[in-house]
N, C-alpha and C positions, 0 to 999 in steps of 0.2 A: 670269548669273553665270561668273566666269572661272577660270580651275583655279585659280588660287591662294588665290580665296575657296574653292571647292570642297576643296581639302585642306585648310583652316585648319576649317573647319564639321565635315570628318569627323576631323581630331585632337580635337578636343574633344568630339565625340561617341565615338570612343574614349577619352578620357582624361575623360570621366563613365562611363561604365559598367566602365572599370577602376577607381575610387572608389565604386561602387555594390556591384562583387564582393567589393572589399577591406573597404567596410563591412559585407557579408554575413556574407561570413568570420567576420571578428567580432563580429558578434552572435552567432552559430553556437557561436562557441569559448567567448562568455561565458556563454551559455544551457547550456554542457558538451552538447550535442547530438555523438551517436555514431551510425553505423551501424545500432545497435542499437535505437536513438530510430527509427528512421523504423517500424523492425519492428513496433516497439510500436505507434505511434499507427496505424501502419494494420491493426493488431490490434483496438487497442479500436476504432474507426473500425466496420471490417469488425461488431463484434458488436454496435453500437449500431443497427446497419440489420438485422442479423438480429432483432434483438430486437424492433424495431419492424415488422418484416416480419412475425414468428410473433403476437406480441401488437398485431396494428393495429388491432382492437377498442378498446385501449385508449389507443393513441392518438388514436384518434378521438373517446376521450371528453372528454379532456384538450381536444382543441381547441374540442371544443362547449363550455367552461367559457368560452371566447371571446365579449365583450358585443360585436359589431360596434357598436352605441350609441356605445360606449366610446371616446377615444383609447389604438390598440395599446401606444405606447411607455408608458399608467398601466399596463397589464397584463401586461409582458413579466414574466419571474416573472428578476428579474437573480439572486437570490441562487442558482439552481440554475445560470444561466449563468455566474457568478463561480466555483461551485463545479467545475462543469466545467473553466474555462478554466486554474484552478489547478493541477489534476489531472492536466490532458492535460501541461501544464508540467513537473510533476515527474517524470513516470513517465517523461519523454524525459530529463528529466537526469542525465546519467553511466549511462546504460542499460546493460546487460549480458546478453545474453540467457540464456548458460550462468549467471548466478545469479540473474538473475529468472524464469525457470523454475520454480525451485525455491519463489520466493515465489507463484509464480501460481497453482502445483497445492497447496502448502499454504492457501494463501487461500482458493480454491472449496471443496475440501474441510473446513476449517475455517468458511467462510461456512455452507454446508450446514449443516453440526453443530449451528451457533449457532441459525440461525433456523427449524429445526427444534424445538430446545428452547423456546425462546420463544413460537412461535407453537401449539405442540400443549400447552402448559403454561400459556396463554391470559397471560401476561405482555406480549404485544403482540401484536394483531391490526390486520393489511392491508385495505384497503379492499374486497381483493377478495375476503375471505375463504380464500383460500387458505394451506393449514398443512403447507409454509413455498408462499410465490408463489417458481417456477422464475426469473422476472424479474428478481429481488434477488439471484440470486445470485450474478453476473457483477460486479455492484460491488464486492464485497467485494477481488477478488484487484488488482482497481484500486485500493481505498483500499488496500491493504496495499502496493504500491509505490509511491504516495503516501507513505505512514508511513515506507517505506524510508529516502527519500530526505530526508524531514524528518530522520528522526534523524542521516543524514547530514551536513544541511546543520548543524546545532544542534553533532554533533561540529566540524566545519572551524570553527565560530566560536568553539567553545572553545578552541581550537587554533591560530587563527589566529594569526600571526605572533609563533610562539613557538616558536623551534629547541628547545629542552628540552621540549615538550608531552611528548613518549613518559615522558621520565625523571620530567616532574610527575607523569602517571597514575601511576607508581610509589611515590610517595610514600605516606608514612602517612597525614598527614594529608589528601590528597586523594583517597584510599582511603574513609580513615574519615569525609569531607563526602557522599559517594554511598551508604555504610552506612548512614549516619543517617539519609537522606532515605528509601532503600527503606524502612527499617523506618518510617518515619512515614508512608509512602503506602502502602505493600500492605497493612497490616492495615486502618488508615483506611477502604481498599477494600471488605476482606472483611466489614469491621462495616454498611457502606451493602450490600453482596450481600442479609448475613442479614436484613435488613431490607426491602429492597425483595422477596426472593424468598420470604419466610414463607407468604406465602398457599398457595406448593405447595410444602409441605416433605414432602407426601406424595407426591409425585411422581418417580419414579426418575429423570428427566432432568435434574432439579433435585438430587437429591444425587449425582449423576455431577459434576456442574458443580461444585455446590461444594466434593468432594473433590479434583478434578483443580484449582482455583484453591489450596484450601491448600497442594496439592504443589507446587506451581510456587513459592506464595510463599517456602514452609518450606525450599525448597532450591535457594536464590539462584545460581548460578552466575558472573554478572559484574551488580553492583549499579549500577554506571554504566552500560553499554548497558541496564538493564532500565527504570533510572531516564528515561532518554532516551528511550527506547521507548514509553515508559509517557507520558509528556508530550507527543512526537509524536500517538501515537494518539488521546489525549485531545482536543487541540488541533484537528484533523481531524476529528474524533467531535463536537465543539459542533455545527459550523458543517452537516454532514450528518443531527446530530439534530433539528436549528433547523427545516433545510428541511423534513425528513419527518412532523414533527409538528405544523407551521402548518400546512400543506399540506395534510393530513391522510390521507397517504397508509401512515404506519400510527398505531397510538393506541397508548398504553401503558394498562393497567387504573389506573394513580391520575392518567392523563385529564391528567397536566401537559407541558407542552411545550419545552423538553423535561427529562425526569427527572434530577438529580444523577447518579444511578447510570450511565441509561443512556451520560451523555457518559463517564464513568468508565470503563465497562465497554470501549468500545472501546480503552482505551488497557492494559485487561487483558488486551483479548482481542489485539492490535498481540505485546504480549508471549510470549502463549503460541505466534502463528505464531510470531515470531524464535524462539524457541528450539528449536521442533521442527523448523524448518528448516536449524537450527543441527547438530540430529541428524543431518536427512536429509543435507545435502551430508556431513556425516563420516562416514555410513554408504555413501556413497556414493564418497567416495574412498579408505576400505580397499578396496571391492570393486575398483576400480580399480587400489588399488597391489598387488592378488593376483593382478589379471588380469595385469598386468605381470610380476611376478613369475613366473609361472605360463608366461607367452612367453620371457620371459629362460633359463629351466632346458629347454624345450623347445629352443630354440637352441642351449645347451652342449649338449645330449644329442647334437643331432643334427649337428654341429661333431665332436663324441668321437666318435663312430659314424663320419663319415666317414674320421676322422683315423684310427681302426683299421683300418680298410679302407683304406686304402693303405699 
């Protein structure tokens, strides 16, 4: 190989690397990945490994369901893989650690409350008979982040290529549309909830859940945001419930796979988490503003004292 041939080959390899780098950069931009995206994905992956390590016997039980006499590909849980894949892409899209940390915190606490209510009242039961199993709780903040991305995607689609979208959102007809949708969707959900939880009317946790849902429904703050969040939550909830009930990971007392109420309940939970996150951010902003004002006042006092001494 001559020096000229070697130079041409190195140039071709350099051009190929440059094209690959440009394609990768374009793909990352298209997927909406940020620095926070990698932090979230790392935390998500680490959490999966921790769950697998702590609850290793459950992993072994799952692996024992594989029948070596049958083709492996025919036994792969493609629904579970698809759910994990989609949720992984969703939580990485336009991630922001500062904003997402609130969603994660609310998801953890809210998920624990909901799972405690459902399992303690036997509305649903996990195959491990735990009430609730701690290994299921981390799924709630991941789902909450995914729903937040779906909400933002719906908001983006509705406003795509519309320069006057913000003005459109403030028009009476636009607001009226989502107000009508709100009062159609949420009362219907509450009716389904009453029917589903009727066997547990004597349980204090059920009464508290009914009161909380009624309070949230009767005090709307943003009909459009609530409707889109509900749709996003119910949409993701369908696939989560389909997997969980058909794999007998959890079973509802009605034996449905899945019950309509359970699917829609993910939408209601998403709305509750969304409103709670808004309150947490508002309180945090007020505390931060007060601290800044106090620090500014202290600086002014110090400057005044120094000038007086001078």
